[in-house]
N, C-alpha and C positions, 0 to 999 in steps of 0.2 A: 271609677275615676278617682275617687277619694283615696283608694289604696295606692294608685300610681303616684299621686301627689305626696302621700305620706312617705313612700319609699324614696322619692326624689329628694324631699326635704331631709330625710335621714342621711342620704349620701352627701348632699351639699354640706350639711352640718358637720359631718365627720371630716370632710375635706377641709373645711374652714378651721376646725379645731386642730387638725394636723398641721396646717400652715402656721397657726399661732404657736404651736409647740415648736415647730421648726425655727421660727423667728426667735423664740426664747432660748434656743439651743438645747431643747429637750427631746426632739424627735429623732427618729432613726436617720432622717436625711439632714442631720444637723450640719451647720457650716463647719468647715475644717478648722481645727484649732490644735494647739499643742504640736505634736510631732507631724501630724498630717497637714497642719497649717504652716509649719516652718519650712517645709519643702513642697514645691509645686510639682505635681505629677504631670508629665507631658502627655498630651492626648494620644500619642503613638503607643505609649505603654499602658495607659488606662483602659483603652478599648480591648486590649488582648489579654489582660490579666486582672487579678483581684488585688493588685498591690495597694490600691487606695483603701480597700476594706481591711487589709492586714495592718496598714499604718493606723487606721482608726482604732482597731482593736488594741494595738500597742499603746496608743494614747490613753485608752480607757483603763488599761491594767498597769500603767506606769507607776502609779502611786502604790498599788498593791505589791507588785513584784517587778522592779526595774530589770532584773536579769531576764525574765520572760519577755519583757518588752524589747530588750536588746536582741533576743533570739528572733522575734518576729521581724524586727527592722533588718537584721542581717539576711533573713530569708527574702524579704522584699528587695534588698540590694542584689542578692544573687539572681532573683527572677529578672530584674532589670538588666543585669549583666548578660544573662543568657539570651535575652531578646535582642539587645543591641550592644554587642561586646566592644565595638569601636566608637560608641557614643556619637553616631552620625546623625541621629534624629534631632529634631528641634527641641532644645531644652533638656535633653537626656544627660549631657555632661553636667549641667548645673544641678540636676536632680540627684545624680550620684554623689557629687561633691557635697551637697547640702545634707544628704542622708548620712554619709559617712561622718560628717562633722557632728551631727546630732548623736550618732552612736558613740563617738569618742568623748564628747563633752558632757552629755546628759546621762548616758546609760552605762558608761564604763565605771569601773570601781573607783570609789572616791579616794582610796589610799594609793592609787596608782599601781596596784598589784596586777599581775598577769591574769587574764581571764582563762579559765579552764573550760574549753568547749567540748571536752570529751563526754561530759555528763549533761549536755544541753537537752538531749532527747529524754533522759530520765527526769530532769527537772521540769521539762514541759509536760510530761505525762502526769507528774504529781500535781502540778498546778491545774491541769485540766480537770482532774478528779475533784480537787478542792473547790474549783470554781463551780462545778456542777452541784456539789453539795451546798455551797453557800447560797446559790441562787435557786435551789430547789427545782432544778430542771426536770426532775422526774415527776414533779407535781403539775408541770405545765400541760402534759398530755391529758390528764384528768380534767383540768380546767377547760381545755379546748373541747373535750367531749361534752362537757356541760353546755358550752356555748352552741355547739353543733345541734344538740338535742333541743335546746330552748328556742333556737332560731332567732334570737334577738342579739342585737349588737348596739348597745347604748353608748353614749359618750363616755360613761365611766369605764365600760369595757374597752373602749378605744384607748383610753389612757393606760389601762393595764396592758393592753396588747402592744402598745408602742414601747412600754418598758420591757416587756418580754422579748419583743423583736430586737431591742438593743442588746439584751443578753444573748439571744441566739445569733445575732450578727457577730458578736465577739467569739462565741463558741464555734461558729462556722469557720472563722479565721484560724482558730486554734486547731481545728480538725484538719484544715487544709495544710497547715505547716507541719503538723504531726505526720500526715500521710506522706509528705515530701521527705521528711527526715527519717521516716521509718525504714526507708530503703537501705540505709547504712547502719541501722540498729542491729543489735544482737537478735538473731531470729529465735533464739531459745529464751530470751529475756523479755525486755520491754517491747521489742519489735513484735513478738507474738501477741502481747497484750494489746498493742495498738491495732494490729490487724483484726483481732477478735472484736475490739470495740467498733471498728469501722464496719465490720460485717453485721454487728448487732444494730448499728444505726440504720443500715440500709434495709435490714430485714424485719426488725421489731419496733424500733422507736419511730412511730408514725410522725410525731410532731417535729423532731429534729430532721428526719428524712424529708418531711414536707418543706422545711425551710431550706434544706440543702439541695433539693431537686429543682432544677431550673424550669420555669414556665413563663408564658407570655403574659396572660391576663388572668386566666382561671387555673388554679392548681388542681388538676384532675388526677395526676399520678399519685399524689399523697396530699392529705388535708393540710392546709396552712391557715391557722386560726387568726393570723394577722392580716389576712386578705378578706375583706368584708364582702367582696362580690360573689363569693361562693355561697353566701347565705341568702341571696335574693331568691324569691320563690320561682321566678321564671327560669333562673339558671339551674336551680335544683330540679325543676320539672324537665328541663332539656336533658340533664344528665340522666334522669330516670327514664326518659323516652328512648335512649339508645342502649339501655341496660339489657344484658343477655337474659332471655327467658327460656322456659323449658320447651317452647315450641321450636327453638332453633336447633340445628344439628349439634351433636355432642362434639366437643373439642377433645382431642386425645389427652390423656393424663400427662404426657411428656411436655405439653405446651405450657409455658410459664407465663403468668400474668405479671407485668412490670408494675412496680409500685404497690401501694396499699389501697387498692380499689377493687370493685367488683368487675367481673367480665362484662364486655359490651360487644356491640356489633363490629367494632373495629378490630377486635381480637380475632373474630372469625375471618374477616377480610384479610388481615395480616397473615393468618395461617394458610388460607386458601390460595392467595395470589402472591405471597412472598413480598409484601411491601416492607420498606425499611421502617425500623422502629421510630426514628425521629420524624419521618413523614407521617406516620400514624398518630404520633402524639400531637403534632401541629394541626393536622386536619380534624382530629377529635375535638380539639379546642375550637377550631374554626366552625365546625358544625354546631357545637353547643351554643356558641355566641350567636350564630345566625338564627337558630331556632328561638333562642331567648329573646332576640330583638324582634322577631316577628310576633312572638307572643305578647311582648310589652306594648306593641301598637294595638293589639286587640284588647288587652286588659290583663292586669296582674292576677294570677290565681290566688285565691284566698284560703284554699283548703290546707289542712295540716300536711297532707301529702300532695303537693301540687302536681297537676296534670297539664300537659300541653294541649291546647285546642286543636281540633282537626283542621280548622281553617288555617291556622299557622303552619301546620305540616304541609297542607296543599300549596300555600303561598310559596314556601321555600322550595318545594318540589318543582313547581312549574317555573319558578324563576331560575333555578340552577340548571334545569334540563331544557330550558327554552330553545337553545340553539340546536340541541339534539332533536327535538320535536320538529323544528322547521327543516332540519336536514333530511329527516326521514320523509317528510311531506314533499320536499323538493325532488328527491330521488324516487318517490312513489314506492317506498318499502314500508313494511309493517313495523310498528314500534315493538319494543320488547314486552309491552303490556297491551292488553286488548282495549281497556278503557280505564279512565281514572277511578271509576267506581268499583272496578273489578279487583283492585289491589288494595290491601290493607295498609295501615300506617307504617307497620314494620317494614314492608317491602319498599315503601316510598323512602323511608330513612336509609334502608340498605342501598338503594340506587343513588341517593344523594351522597352518601358517604363514599360509595365506590367512585363516583365522578370526581369528588374532591381528592381522593387518594390518587387517582390516575393523573389528575392535573398537577398535584403536588410533587410527583416523582417523574414527570415527563421531561425534565430538563428543557432543552431548546425546542423539543417537540411541542411544547405548550404554545409555541407561536404558530402552530398548525391546528386551528380550532376544529376544523372538519376531520382531521386525522384523529383528534381526540374523540370525536363522535364515533368514528369507525371503530376505534379500540373499545370504547365504552359499549357500543352496540353488541359486540361479540362477547365481551367479558360479562355483561349483564345476562346474556343467555346462559353462559356457564354458571353464573351465580344462581340463577333460577333452578337449574337442574340440581345444584348442590344443596340449596336450602330445602328442597323438597325431600331430601334423603335424611335419614336419622343420624348418619355419621358424616362428619366433615372430612373431605378429602382434598388434597391439593389439585388445583386446576391443571388440566393437561397442557394448556397454552403457556403456562409459566414454569413448567417443570423441565429441567434440563436432562440430558442423557444420564448424568451422574446421579440424578435423583434430587438435587437441590432445587428449591423453589425460589424464583426471583423474578419479579415483574420487570425490574430494571434491566436485567441481563437478557431476558428472553424477548421482551416486547420493545423496549425503548432503545436499547443499544444498537440493534440492526438498523433502525431508522436513523438514529443519531450518527452512526458511523458513515452511513451513506451521505448524509447531509455534510458531515465534516469533509469527506473526500471531494464532494462537489465544491464546497467553499474553498478548498485548497487550490482549485483550478482557476480561481479568479485573479490570481497573480496580484493580490493587493489592490483589486479594483481596476487593473490595467487590461485584463483579458476581455475579449469580446463578450457581449451579453449573451450571445447565442451558444457559447461554448460551455456554459455551466448552468446548473439549476439553482435558483434561489428559493427562499421560503414560499413565495407565491406559487412557483411552479410545483413544489411538493404539495402544497395545500389544495391547489386547483385540481390535482389528480383525483381528489375525493369529491369533486363536484359532478362526477359522472358515475353511472352504475357500473362502469368498467372497473372501478376500484375494488369491486368484490371478487375480481380475478385474483387478488392477493390471497383469498381464502383465509381460513383460520384453523390452526395457527398459521401465521404468515409464511408463505413459501420463500425461502431465502434466495431461490433462483429466479424470482419474479423480476421482470424488467424494471419495476419500480425501485427495487432494492439493489440493483446491479450498480457496481461502482464504475466510474468512467474508465474507458479503454478495456472493459471486460465483457463486451457484448453489446448488443443493441438495447440500450436502456430507454426508459420513458424519458422523453426530452421536454422541451419547452411546451407550455400549455397553449397559449394563444397570442402571446405578445413577445416581440423581440425588439430590443432597443438598438437603434442605429443613430449615431450622432450626425445629423445632416440638416441643412437649412430647408430641406423639403418638408420637414415637420411644420414649418410655418404655414404651409398650405394644408397638410394632412390633418393637423390637430384642430385647425379652425376652418375646415373646408365649408361648413354650413354658412359661416359669416362671409367668407370670400364669395361664395356662390350668390348669396343674397345681395351683396354690394354690387357685384358685376351685373346681375339681372336688373336691379333697380337703376343702375347707371344707364344701361342699355335702354330701358323703358323711358326714362326721363329725357335721354338724348333724342329718341324717336319723337316724343311729344314736342320737344323744342324745335326740331328740324321741320316738323309738320305745322309749326306756328300755332300750336295749341288747338288745332282743329281735330276734334274727335269724331270721326266717321268710320264707316265700314272698312275703308282702305287703311286708315290709321290703325284700326283694331287688328287687321290682318298682319300689318307690319309689326305691331306690338307682340303678336304671337311668336315672333322670332326668339323670344326668351325661352321657348320650349327646347329647341336644339341646344341653346347655350347651357341650359340647366342640365340636359342629358349628357352633353360632352364633358362638362366640368365634373359631373358624378363619375363618368368613365375615367377621367384623369385621377380622381381619388382612389378608385379601385385599382388602377395601375400602380399607384404608389403603395397600396396595401401589398400587392404582389411583390413589388420591388424591395420594400423594406422588411419583408419576411425572409429575404435571402440570407442564408447562413444557418437556418434552422429547419430547412425542409427535411433533412436527414433524420432529425430526432423529434420533430413536432408531431402532434397527434394527427391521425388521418382525417378526422372530422374538421379540424382547424384548416388544414390545407384544402380539403374539398370545398369548404365554404368560400375560401378566397378564389378558387377556380370558378365556382358557380357564379359568384358575384361579378367576376371579371367578364365572363361571357354574357351574363345577363345585362350588365351596364353597357357592354359593347354593342350587343344586338339592339338594345333599347335606343342608344344614341344614333345608330345607323337608321333604324326604323323611323324615329321621330324626325331626323334630318331629311330623310327621303320624302316623307309625307309632306313636310313643310315646303320642300322644293317644289313639289307638285302643286301646293297651294299657291305659291308665287307664280307658277306657270298659269294657273287658272285665273289669277288676277289680270294677266296680260291677254287672256283669251275671253273676249266678250260673249262668246257663245257657250261658255262652259256651264255645266249644271252644278258646280261647286261640290262635287262628291268628296274630293279629298279634304276640302275645308270642313265638311260635316264630320268626316272620320277623325280629322285632327282635333276638332273641338270635343268630340266624344271621348277620345283617348285622354286628352289633357283634363277634361272635366271630371271623368271618373277617377283619375289618379289624384287630382287635387281634393276632390270631395272625400275620398277614402282617407287620405292623410289628415285632413282637417277634422273629420268626424271622429276617427279613432283617437286623434290627439286630444280633442275636447272631452270625449267620453272618459278617458283615463284621469281627467282632472276632477270629475264629479265624484263625491264620496259614494253615491249609490251605484256607480258604475265601476268601482275599483275591483269588484270581483271579476270583471272581464279580463283583468290581467292574469287571473288564475287560469284562464282558458289557454294561455300559452303553454301550460303543462300538458295539454292534450296534443296528441300526435298531429292532428290536422292543422292546428294553428302554430304548433311549434316550428314547423319547417319554414313558414313565411317569416316568423319573427327571427328565426335563426339566420335566415338569409340577410335580413336587414341589420341585425346586430347579434354579436356573439352572446350566447346564453350564459349568464353569470349567476352564481348563488348569492353573492354579496350585493346588496342594493335593491333586491327585489322587495316590492311592497312598500317602498318609501314614497309617501305622497305628502305634499304640502297642503295646508288648509286652503279652502276656496278663497277666503279673504286675502291671504298672503299671495296666492297665485294671481288674483285679479289686480292687486296692487303692483305686483311685479310686472305684469303685462302692461298696465297703465304707465308704469315708469318707462319702459322701453318704447311704448308708443309715442310718448312725449319726446323722447330722444330722437326717434326716427322722424317724427314730424318736423322737429326743428332742423335736423340735419338735411333732410331731403328738400325742405322748403328753401333753406339757405343754398343748397347745391343747385337747385333748379333756377332760382331767380338771380343768384349772384355768381354762379360758376359756369353753368352749362349754357343757359339762354344767351348771355352776353357774347359768347363765342360763336354762335350760329352764324350771324351776319359776316364776321371776318372770315370764317371758314368758307362760306359760299363765295365770298369775293375772291379768296385765294384760289379756290378751285376753278372759278370762271376766268382767271387771268390767262392770257396767252402764254405760250412757252417762254420762260425767262432763261437768260443765259447766265448761269452761276459759274464761279471760278472752278468749282468741281462739278461741272455740268453732267459728266457721265454718271456720277454717283447720285447727285441731288435732284436734277430736274429733267432728265432725259426721258420723255414719254411717260411720266408718272403723275402728271397734274399737281406737281409741288407737294407730293405726299409727305416728304420729310419736313417740309416747312410746317405743314399742318400738325405733324407729330410733335415738333418742337413747341408749337402753340398750345397743344392740349396736354402734353406730358406733365407740366407743373400742376395743372388743374386736377388731373386724375390722381396724382400723388397726394394732393391735399384732400381730395374727396375720400381716398382710402384711409387717411389718417385722422381726419377731423372728428370721427366718431368718438375717439378717445377724449377730445376736448369737450364735446357736448356731454359725454358721460361724466367727466370730472366736474363740469359746471353744475349739472343737475344733481349729482351726488352731494356736492358741497351745499347746495341750497336745501335739499331735503334732509341731509344730515344735520345742518344747522337748526332747522325747524324741529326735528325729532330730538336733538340734544337739548334745545331750549325747553321742550315739553317734558323731557325726562330730568331736567334741572342738572344737566351735565356740567354747565358752566357756573355753578353756584360759587365755587371757590376757584378764582382765577390767578391768585398770586399769594405770596407769603404774607403780605400785609392783610389780605382777606382772611387768611387763617387766623391771624392775631385778632382781628375784629370779631370774627364769628365763633371763636373758640368756646365762648360761654354757652353756645347753643348745641355744641357737639354732644355732650353727655345725654341730653334729653332726646335728641334725634336718634342717637345710638340705642337708647333704651326702648324707644318706641318701635324701631325698625328691626333690631337684631336681638332683642331679648324677649323671650316668650312671656305671655301674661302670667302663666303659672309661676314663673321664676321671680318676676319683679313684684307681683302681688300688691299693686297699688293702682288706684284710680287716677285718671288724668283730669278730673273735673273739680278737684279741691282747690279753691281759690283764696283761702285765708293766707296771710303772710307767713304764719308759722308753718302751715302745711306746705306752702310753696318752698320755703327754705329747706325744710326737711326732705322734700322730694328732690330738690337740686342736689343735696348732699348724697342722697341715695343713688341718683343718676351718676354722679361723679364716682361713687364707689364701684358701680357696675362698669363704667367706662375706663377707669384707670388701669386695670390689668391688661386690657387689649392695647391701649395706647402705649403703655410701658414696654410691652413685648415688641412693638414696632420700633421704639427708640432703642431698645437693647440690640435688636437685629441690625440696626444702622451702625451701632458701635462695633458689633462683631465684624461687620464688613468694612470698618475703618472709614465710614463716611462722616462720622462726627467724633469729636474728642471726648475725653472723660469729663471735662468741664462742661461741654455742651450737653452731654448726657445728663449730668446732674441738674442742669437748668431746664431740660425738656421733660424730665420725668414728673409724673403726677403722683402726689401722696395718695395713700390708700383711702383716705377720707373715711376710715372706720373708727377713728379715735373719738375722744370726748370733746374735741374742739367744736364750737357751735356754728361754724360756717364752712363753706366749701374752700378747700385749699387748691389753688390753681398752680400750674407749672411756674417755676421761678422766672423763666424767660419772659413771661407776660408781666411779671411784677418787678423785674429788675429796674433799679434806679427810681422806682416810684416813691419809696420812702424818702429819699433825698429830695425829690421834687416837692413832696408834701411838706417836708420841713421848711423848705424855702418859702412855700406859700404861707405857712404858719408864722414864720418870722416877719414876713411883709404884711401880715394881716393887721389892719387897723379898724376892722368892722366887727360885726357880731359873730357869734359862733355859727349861726345859720348861714351867713355869707361865706365863711370859711369852708363849711362843709359842702355848700353848693359848688364852690370852685373845685374842691377835691372830687366831687361826684361827676364833674364833667368828663373825667377819665374814670370809667367804671373800674378798671383794674387798679388804679391808684386807691380807690375806696376800699377794694378788697385787700390791698396790701396794708393799708392803715389798720383796718379791723383785725386782720390776722396778726399783725405785729402787736397790737394792744392785748389781745386775748392770749397770745403765745407767751408774752412776757409774764403775765399773771400766772399762767400754768407752770412755767419754768421756775419762777421765784417761789411759788407755793411748794414745789417739790424739793427745793434746795434747803429751805430754812424751816425751823420749827420753833415752838415756844413763842417768845416775844417777837422774834423776827417774822414769824408767820402772821402774828397779830398786826404788825406794822404793815405788811403787804395787804392784808385784808382791809385795814383802815384807809390806806391810800386809795385803793380801788373803790372803796365805798364812797369816799369823798368825791372822787373824780366822776363816778357814775351819777351821784346826786347833782353835781354841777352840769353834767351833760343833760340830764332830764330837765333841769331848770334853765338851761340855755346860758349859763354863766361860766363856761369853760375858759374863755379868754381872760376872765377876772381871777379865777381860781389858780390858773397856771401862768407862769411867765414864759410864754412861748419862745422868747428869744434865747432861752437857755436850753432848748431842745438839742442843739448840736453837742453840748457838753454831756448831756445825759446819754445820747447815742454813743458818744465816744467811750464812756465808762461801761455801757452795756455791751459794746462790741468787744472790749477787753475781757469782760467776764465770759462772754460766749466763746472767745478764742481759747480760754483756758478749759472750758467745759468740753470742747470738741476733742481734746486729747484722750486717748485710751487710758493712759496712766493717770491715776488720781493725783491732783495737786490741791489738797484741801486747804492748806494754809494760804496759798496764793488766791484761791477762789474766795476764801473768807475775807481776805483783804479787799478783793475786787468788789464783793457785795457791800462791804462797809463803805467803800468810796462811792458806790452807786447810791447808798443810803444818804450820805452826806450831800451829794449833789442834788438829789431829788428833794430832800427835806429843806435845805438851806438856800438852794438856787431856783428850783423849779416851782415850788409851791408859793402861794401868796403869803404875805407876812402874818395874817391872822391864823391861817392854817398851820404855818410854821411854828408859831408860838404855842398853839394847842398841842402839837406833837412834842415840842421841847419840854412842856410842862406835864406831859402824860406820865404819871407815876410809874406805871409798869415798865414803860420803855426807858424812862430816865434811870430807874434802879438797875435795869439790866445793862445799860450803857456805862453807868458808873462802876459797876462790878466787873465789867469786861466780858460779860456773857453774851452780849448782843452780837449775833452772827459769828460766834466763836466756833460753832459746830455746823459743818456743811454736809448735807447728805448727797454724796456724789451720784449723779444720775446713772442708774442701771437699767431702768425700764426702757425697752426699745423705742416706745412711742416718744418718751421725753428726749432721748438721745437724737432721734430723728428730727424732733422739733428744734432742738438746739442747733443742729447742723443747718436746717432750713432757715431759721431766723438769722443765723450768722451770714449766710449767703444773701438773704434778703436785705441786710443792712450794708453789705460790702460790695456786692456786684454792681458795677456801673455800666456794663455792656448794654448797648441798645438792642431791643428785641428785633429790630429789622436785620441785624447781622447774625441771627441765630436761627437755623444753622447756616454756616458759611458755604458748605458744599452744595452745588447746584443739583446734583442727583438726589441728595437727601431732601432738599426742598421740593423737588418734583414728586418724590414718593409721598411725602406728607400731604402735599396738595391733592394728589390722586386719591389717597385714602379718605381725607376729610370731604372731598367732593363726592365720593361714592356714598357717603352717609345720607345724602339728600336725594338719591335716586329712588324711583318707584320700585319697590321690591315686595314680594309676598310676605305675609306675617311670619315671624319665626315660630318654630315649633319647639316644644321641650325636647331635650336630648333623648329621653326615653322613647319618643315617637319618631325620631329621625331614622331614615333608611341607613343601613350599614353600608360601608364601602371598603374595598380592599385595593391596595395599590401594589403593583408588582414593579419594583425598581431594579432594572438590570445593573449589574456591577461591571464596570470597565476597569481593566488593569492600567491605572494611570497614577503618576506620582503627584501627591497632593502636599507632601511635606518635603522640604529641601534642607539639607545640612548647610552650614556656612560655606563649606568647601564647594558644594554644588552651586550655591548662589553666586559665588565669585568666579566660577570657572567660565572662561571665554570660549566661544565657538570659533569657527574658521574666519568669521568676519570681525573678530575682536569684540563681540557683544556678549556681555554676561547677563545672567538671569536677573540679578539685582539691578543692573543698569536698565534692562528692558522694563522691569516693574516701575522704576522711577519715572520712566518716560510716558508709559501709558496711564499711570496714576500720579500725575504731577501735583505738586503743591500740597493741598490740604489733606488729601487721602493718604499719601505716603507719610506725611508728618504724623497723622493719627495712627498709622500702622506702627511707627517707631515707638509711640507711647505704650 
């Protein structure tokens, strides 16, 4: 465990130092400046090219050779012109214009002479060689080898690596431009030299090749000494685990290994099955990171030659192939291995690598997970037979007639082409669902043993691979969508049946006046035929809504519908017949109740079986009973009841969750049926009996309404509203109970902790501590929570704020990117890093805005002691924070600006004020009524210091004016006299040396404090109005409220589970040119007008900024 923490500290320390170097402008990810900063690269160009890197390199070498910088800028301009010749992309025209202006103004010849571009390639080649010699690039490889062998990566090494990476980044840009220009160079002159150099880089120079070779996270094709992750023991162990050994089949001598690395398992798989090289590179890195992550959760290896634990291999193996194992068990087929103990770690890694490679090159077939299992099942068998031989040979399934080996062409393309042809038949979603196959239909084909009729290699004439209109192909699986209102009953038939049966039972009890006897019980048993008939109606709808797919659907799916139709029909006829006989026995006093006993037996057995089987499947100990459905005896009955699916099997909720769910619905039904019986059904019994007993009434439409029907339509009109309310009010009861239970659960989970923006302001001080306790692991924060001394508490608060600030700032920046807030609001909402030397927590400015001005008003009106004044200020805790931060920031800024006598004056002033504060005599030492004048002079000084361009003379004058105001207006007469007679200060003032030299702030921390203090003194906006956008407020309230929720403790990153996200790319326009924005459609509506209407007011105004 100590090794884990040590490595984690090493990574965090390296990251923090890189961020500090980046802020100081020294890192490879430095902020754009010079040429790269003068022109803003549009996102549409930056994502597709290395223009930004070329401009950065031009900026680096501009001072050394402006002519080479001009060549690089012209190449960047040419790349932008080739990508967008008409300048239609957003910001492309401005970028081209700005870059051309830079080329003409900064990089052109100073004497106005004409530039000779014929020798550009020769000049670039000469500078390239000179740059390599000057920066000793040839020595970098030896330095990298030393780091690789030592296995250490200290902070000193990090600084060297960042400097080297900066050199290699410039060298990479030179190589790219040379390669582009060499096409037009003399093939017998410099062109040949450049081609030889490029070939040497790719074949021999591992260091430069490593930096030029693209990779995601781990550089495996070639070593990259500037990437520290490759030095971690678990990563080195994972790379060693997949390395080629002598026990593997021999690769042919003609097979070339890409990059500067040793052969591994992926090379064998690439040769045998013909996987694409980029897919192999991606999945090699994926497997290495997955194994390394599993190993890091078990422990970091400490050996000089790290080895991966067998437990980590097994964990990855079972996790990756989990779906394949379940699929084989579902289809009752043998796995490609006999048992987990029977295969060694190399075979496990081979199978894992093969599965990843299949998935990575499967295109849209990866949306058919069981099809992937089918392909893997057969390819793994081929792999077993190949690995057992001494010589590697291409797999027969991936070999074409021409002899070429390609997994994509031989395995994926036939399936993909069939899917594409089926998708083309949907007529953009307008075709009937039964006329084409979708992803589910293709995938469900592999849920049956019939899928093995495809054989291996797959038969191209198989019905599964047949295109539409080219024979009887495999059709829909088990579901066909028809858009009809009949789905209201079919989809919720259980609920409809339950409501109708319960209404019938309650109505019978009500009409029997609540007397429960044998006759009432026999009448109540009429719910049996009702239940059977409604089930028969549902089976009829199944048959009806399958119409249109009978010609292509599987025979098993059709036979199930037919069997269920006849079964439900015969059941409803039988139950209805028996119940009619029961009613006849009720009227026959001499009957022996034979049919009644048969009826009770049938209903009892059916209800008992359904209840017992339903409950048994809810108990954890009885879950294995569901596996009995895979046996042929039980499979038929479950198949009749419900179609057999692969997805969703074995999913069970916990007993506590199930009982709470049952209790929830029991309460709903109890409320609903109690309300229905006493307030809906029973009050209508007496009016109904009265209407039935009335003599024949003469209605105006007597033939239709009242002729020999005992006023049936009158009774229907009386009961219809009640029945409609009865069927719908379950949603009302569900809503009420959900609101009550949800409110209680939300209160217990503290979901309503932050209910408004005002609450965000009041509770903001507690956010960092809650964030650190809930979302930061103990190994990361490394601090106890039981230290109660004031100094320790203040230090803890500062540490909490430093942990919380990056996450809060990312949220604020995302709101700005989405134009929910303006630039000014973003400056007020951001939290400082709190890593500086300031002795207190720096809160966002929106909490401290106008607090200084209010505190000054309190000080001016103060007529009491210092303690009374401070108590009034501390009533607003953020006002107290603002006063303290202002006080300490002024000291730090002034101390950095002046030196000599001026610095002595600053130290003397603060020493006197601190003594007065400790003695409680501040109101005597200072004339508080002069504070507005002091703030005015201080604001003028800060306004000058905010500028990028130094104005030392103006700043010196502003500091002297501040000195005059503080000394002669703010201080008491006694202290003023002491300072005026101070010899050191008086001599400097008389000689004109006092504040004559100003050290313009260059330290990023001081510059940030200058900007923050200026806003603190000038911003007068109320915190209640920040942010103004309602969506921004809602998001901030949601995030801060989530901090108080009950959540499991956070783990260190090295112990977290890895996850991968597959994001499909859709061809849609995300950037519009000005012409496209203003172009109107047939209704006269332009895109820019539409955006203004759906994002009114604040959001669109922020977008324009």
